[in-house]
C-alpha positions in Angstrom: -24.3 58.8 12.6 -23.0 57.9 16.1 -20.1 55.6 17.1 -21.3 52.2 17.7 -22.5 51.9 21.4 -23.2 55.6 21.7 -26.5 56.1 23.3 -27.8 59.4 25.2 -30.6 60.3 27.4 -32.4 63.5 28.2 -30.2 65.0 25.4 -32.6 65.2 22.5 -34.3 68.2 21.1 -36.6 68.3 17.9 -36.6 71.0 15.0 -38.7 71.2 12.0 -37.4 71.7 8.4 -40.1 72.2 5.8 -42.3 70.6 8.1 -40.2 67.6 8.5 -39.6 66.5 12.3 -35.7 66.5 12.9 -33.8 65.6 15.9 -30.9 67.2 17.2 -28.3 65.7 19.8 -26.2 67.4 22.5 -23.0 67.7 20.8 -21.1 68.0 24.3 -22.4 64.6 25.2 -20.0 62.9 22.5 -16.6 62.1 23.4 -13.6 63.3 21.2 -13.6 60.2 19.2 -17.4 59.8 18.7 -17.5 63.7 17.6 -14.7 62.8 15.0 -16.7 59.5 13.8 -20.1 61.5 13.7 -18.3 64.0 11.3 -16.5 61.4 9.2 -19.8 59.8 8.3 -20.9 63.2 7.0 -17.7 63.5 4.9 -16.1 65.8 7.4 -12.1 65.8 7.5 -10.8 64.7 10.8 -8.8 67.7 11.5 -12.1 69.7 11.7 -13.5 67.7 14.2 -10.3 68.7 16.3 -11.2 72.4 15.7 -14.7 71.8 16.8 -13.7 70.1 19.8 -11.4 73.0 20.8 -14.0 75.6 20.0 -16.5 73.6 22.6 -14.0 73.4 25.4 -11.1 75.7 25.0 -13.2 78.6 23.8 -16.4 77.5 25.2 -18.3 78.6 22.4 -22.0 79.1 22.9 -23.0 78.6 19.5 -21.8 76.9 16.2 -22.1 80.3 14.3 -19.3 81.7 16.8 -16.8 79.0 15.3 -15.6 81.5 12.9 -12.8 79.5 11.4 -15.1 76.9 10.1 -16.5 76.7 6.7 -20.1 78.1 6.6 -21.3 74.7 5.1 -19.7 72.9 8.2 -21.5 75.2 10.7 -24.7 74.6 8.8 -24.1 70.9 9.3 -23.4 71.2 13.0 -26.6 73.2 13.4 -28.8 70.7 11.8 -27.5 67.8 13.7 -26.6 69.1 17.2 -27.0 71.8 19.6 -25.3 73.5 22.3 -26.9 74.0 25.4 -26.1 76.0 28.7 -28.1 75.3 32.1 -29.9 78.3 33.3 -28.7 80.0 36.4 -31.6 79.9 38.8 -29.4 81.2 42.0 -26.0 82.3 42.6 -24.5 83.1 46.2 -21.1 84.3 46.8 -19.5 84.1 50.3 -18.2 87.5 51.5 -15.8 85.8 53.9 -13.9 83.5 51.3 -15.3 84.0 47.7 -16.8 80.6 47.6 -19.5 80.8 45.0 -22.5 78.3 44.7 -24.5 78.2 41.7 -28.0 76.6 41.1 -28.4 75.4 37.6 -31.9 74.7 36.0 -31.4 71.6 33.2 -33.4 71.3 30.3 -36.0 69.1 31.9 -36.4 71.5 34.7 -34.3 69.5 37.3 -31.8 71.3 39.5 -28.3 70.6 40.5 -25.6 72.5 42.3 -21.9 73.4 41.6 -19.3 75.8 43.5 -16.4 77.5 42.8 -13.8 77.5 45.3 -11.2 80.3 44.9 -7.8 80.0 46.5 -4.5 81.7 46.4 -2.7 79.4 44.0 -5.7 77.2 42.6 -9.4 77.7 41.6 -11.3 74.6 42.3 -14.9 73.7 40.9 -17.0 71.1 42.9 -19.3 69.4 40.3 -22.7 67.5 40.8 -23.0 64.1 38.9 -26.6 63.2 39.6 -29.9 65.0 39.9 -30.6 63.9 43.6 -29.0 60.9 45.2 -30.1 57.4 46.2 -27.5 56.8 49.0 -29.3 58.9 51.8 -26.4 59.9 53.8 -28.0 61.6 56.9 -25.7 64.8 57.1 -26.6 65.5 53.4 -29.2 68.0 52.2 -29.7 66.2 49.1 -30.9 63.0 50.9 -34.6 63.7 51.6 -35.5 64.3 48.0 -34.1 61.1 46.8 -32.7 60.1 43.4 -34.1 61.5 40.1 -31.6 60.7 37.4 -28.0 60.5 36.2 -26.4 63.4 34.6 -25.0 63.0 31.0 -21.3 63.7 30.1 -22.5 67.2 28.4 -24.6 68.1 31.4 -21.5 67.6 33.6 -19.1 69.8 31.5 -21.6 72.3 31.1 -21.7 72.8 35.0 -17.8 73.7 34.6 -18.3 75.7 31.3 -21.0 77.8 32.8 -18.8 78.6 35.7 -15.9 79.3 33.6 -17.8 81.7 31.6 -19.2 83.4 34.7 -15.7 83.9 36.0 -13.5 84.4 32.8 -10.4 85.6 35.0 -10.4 82.4 36.9 -8.2 79.6 35.7 -9.7 76.5 36.5 -7.0 74.3 38.0 -8.8 71.6 39.9 -12.1 69.5 39.7 -13.8 67.7 42.5 -16.8 65.4 42.1 -18.3 66.3 45.5 -21.5 67.9 44.8 -25.1 66.4 44.4 -25.1 62.7 43.7 -22.8 59.6 43.9 -20.1 59.6 41.2 -19.6 55.9 41.4 -23.2 55.3 40.7 -22.9 57.2 37.5 -19.6 55.8 36.6 -19.6 55.9 32.8 -20.7 59.4 32.4 -18.4 60.8 35.1 -15.2 59.1 33.7 -16.3 60.3 30.0 -16.5 64.0 31.4 -13.1 63.4 33.3 -11.5 62.4 30.0 -12.5 65.7 28.3 -11.2 67.6 31.4 -8.1 65.9 31.1 -7.7 66.3 27.4 -5.2 68.8 26.3 -7.3 70.2 23.7 -10.2 70.7 26.1 -9.6 71.9 29.9 -6.2 70.3 30.1 -6.4 69.7 33.9 -4.1 67.0 35.0 -5.3 63.7 36.3 -3.9 64.4 39.7 -6.0 67.4 40.1 -9.1 65.7 39.6 -10.9 63.9 42.5 -13.8 61.7 42.8 -15.5 61.3 46.2 -17.5 58.3 47.1 -19.5 57.1 50.0 -17.9 53.8 49.5 -19.5 52.2 46.4 -17.0 49.4 46.3 -17.5 48.1 42.7 -17.0 51.6 41.3 -13.7 51.8 43.2 -12.5 48.6 41.6 -13.3 49.8 38.2 -11.5 53.0 38.6 -8.2 50.9 39.6 -8.5 49.7 35.8 -8.7 53.0 34.3 -4.9 53.7 34.3 -5.5 57.5 35.3 -4.0 59.1 38.2 -7.2 60.4 39.7 -7.4 61.6 43.2 -9.8 59.2 45.3 -11.6 60.7 48.3 -13.7 58.2 50.6 -16.3 59.3 52.8 -15.7 57.6 56.0 -17.1 59.4 58.9 -16.7 56.5 61.3 -14.5 53.5 62.1 -17.1 51.6 63.7 -19.6 49.6 61.1 -22.7 50.3 63.4 -22.0 53.9 63.5 -21.1 54.3 59.9 -24.2 52.4 58.7 -26.2 54.7 60.5 -24.6 57.8 59.0 -24.2 56.2 55.6 -26.5 53.3 54.8 -24.3 52.1 51.9 -22.0 50.6 54.7 -24.8 48.1 55.1 -23.9 46.7 51.6 -20.2 47.4 51.5 -19.1 47.2 55.2 -15.8 48.6 56.4 -13.9 45.3 55.8 -14.6 45.6 52.0 -14.2 49.1 51.8 -10.9 49.1 53.5 -9.7 46.2 51.2 -10.7 48.3 48.0 -8.8 51.0 49.4 -5.7 49.2 49.9 -6.2 47.7 46.4 -6.5 51.2 45.0 -3.4 52.6 46.7 -1.3 49.4 45.8 -2.3 49.7 42.1 -2.2 53.6 41.5 0.6 54.3 43.9 -1.8 57.3 45.1 -2.8 58.0 48.6 -6.5 58.3 49.5 -8.1 60.8 51.3 -10.5 59.9 54.0 -13.4 62.6 54.5 -14.7 62.8 58.1 -17.5 65.1 59.1 -17.4 65.7 62.9 -20.8 65.4 64.4 -21.1 66.0 68.1 -21.9 63.1 70.3 -21.7 60.8 67.4 -18.3 60.3 66.1 -16.1 63.2 67.4 -14.7 61.7 70.7 -11.2 60.7 71.7 -12.3 57.3 71.5 -13.7 57.6 67.9 -10.2 59.2 66.9 -8.5 56.2 68.4 -10.7 53.8 66.6 -10.0 55.5 63.3 -6.1 55.3 64.2 -6.4 51.6 64.4 -8.4 51.4 61.1 -6.1 53.3 59.1 -2.9 52.4 60.7 -0.1 51.5 58.1 -2.2 52.9 55.2 -1.1 55.7 52.8 -3.8 57.8 53.5 -4.8 61.4 55.0 -7.7 62.1 56.9 -9.6 65.4 56.1 -11.8 66.4 59.0 -14.5 69.2 58.8 -17.0 70.2 61.3 -20.7 69.2 60.4 -22.2 72.2 58.3 -25.6 72.7 59.9 -28.8 71.7 57.8 -32.1 73.3 58.9 -34.3 70.5 60.4 -31.4 68.3 61.2 -30.7 67.1 64.9 -27.1 67.1 64.3 -24.4 69.7 65.1 -20.7 70.3 65.2 -18.4 69.8 67.9 -16.9 72.4 70.0 -13.5 73.7 69.3 -11.9 72.0 72.3 -13.6 68.7 71.2 -12.1 69.1 67.7 -8.7 69.7 69.2 -8.6 66.6 71.2 -9.8 64.5 68.3 -7.2 66.0 66.0 -4.4 65.5 68.5 -5.3 61.9 69.1 -5.1 61.3 65.3 -1.8 62.9 64.8 -0.2 61.1 68.0 -1.5 58.1 66.3 0.7 58.8 63.4 -2.1 59.6 61.0 -1.8 62.5 58.6 -4.7 64.5 59.4 -5.9 68.1 58.8 -9.1 69.9 60.1 -10.7 72.1 57.5 -12.8 75.0 58.0 -16.0 74.7 56.1 -16.2 77.2 53.3 -19.2 79.3 52.3 -21.0 78.7 55.5 -22.6 82.2 55.1 -24.2 81.1 51.8 -25.1 77.4 52.6 -22.5 76.1 50.5 -23.2 72.5 51.8 -24.0 70.0 49.4 -27.5 70.1 48.5 -28.3 73.2 50.7 -29.1 75.8 47.9 -31.1 73.2 45.9 -33.1 72.3 49.0 -33.8 76.0 50.0 -35.4 76.4 46.4 -37.5 73.2 46.7 -38.9 74.3 49.9 
């Protein structure tokens, strides 16, 4: 029934018809072309699959019965072969200071992930998770202590966005960032499948340049991304220009050190004609001195990039803390004097523990 090569994990449920066990598949785990192929095998005209696709993503339909312009026979077929799921909202916190809203979703298997709505004057950004947990153990991330559980499927990623949209019908989602729980490059295929739906004019219709993948520096994934032919924004978690310090903060650096990471960044810039954003969490006494800034200038000199510096968002039990305002000013001035395009971003949602993994960890505790 499915297109060749299509496989799916954690997205099958079973029903019974006259005592016969039957399985259903999560329909949002199918790409547009897989959906068309699956329905074609059932004798459904191709234009009907486009209608179904639009119902799933333009209208965010929660049931096949809501697809009122489809024949009753097609709705019955869809109900017999597929299901539409929505993650349960376990917790929701909205910042009183900036409107940032964090959601904790419960998946079908009982695992949890986070997603965030970041409202601004001219855009609304959703920050999505790509995995349950993470295997890369970055020291400043609240997800690290609980390790990796599994990848999210295409449908589970898309359903994060749909749930947020349904909860905020007046908010036009303009930007998508993969900066939540998990390493997107470690779930590369499902993330790219979801991105193609976000980009599809019959679905979310979000431009590729408004979709950002953030990576801790998984070089093979960055190399694959170059070949996709999409103008996706790439954000790299850098956090130090020194291999020893970076390896302490991000253990992935031991496998893909700065030399390899910077080469992959230069290759991406050259191939896509896009700049790269380097994320830099400022941690007092670790990477926030003037000397750290000057090392960063030397590392990035001549590269088409920008640095997005942000003060460390305190995690309970962590020994780290953010630098003072005076230290931040010295650091940023050193970057700008060195010709680096850099901004210091105030953390959003500090009053609701909006840092990656913080809401999930509070529930797990």
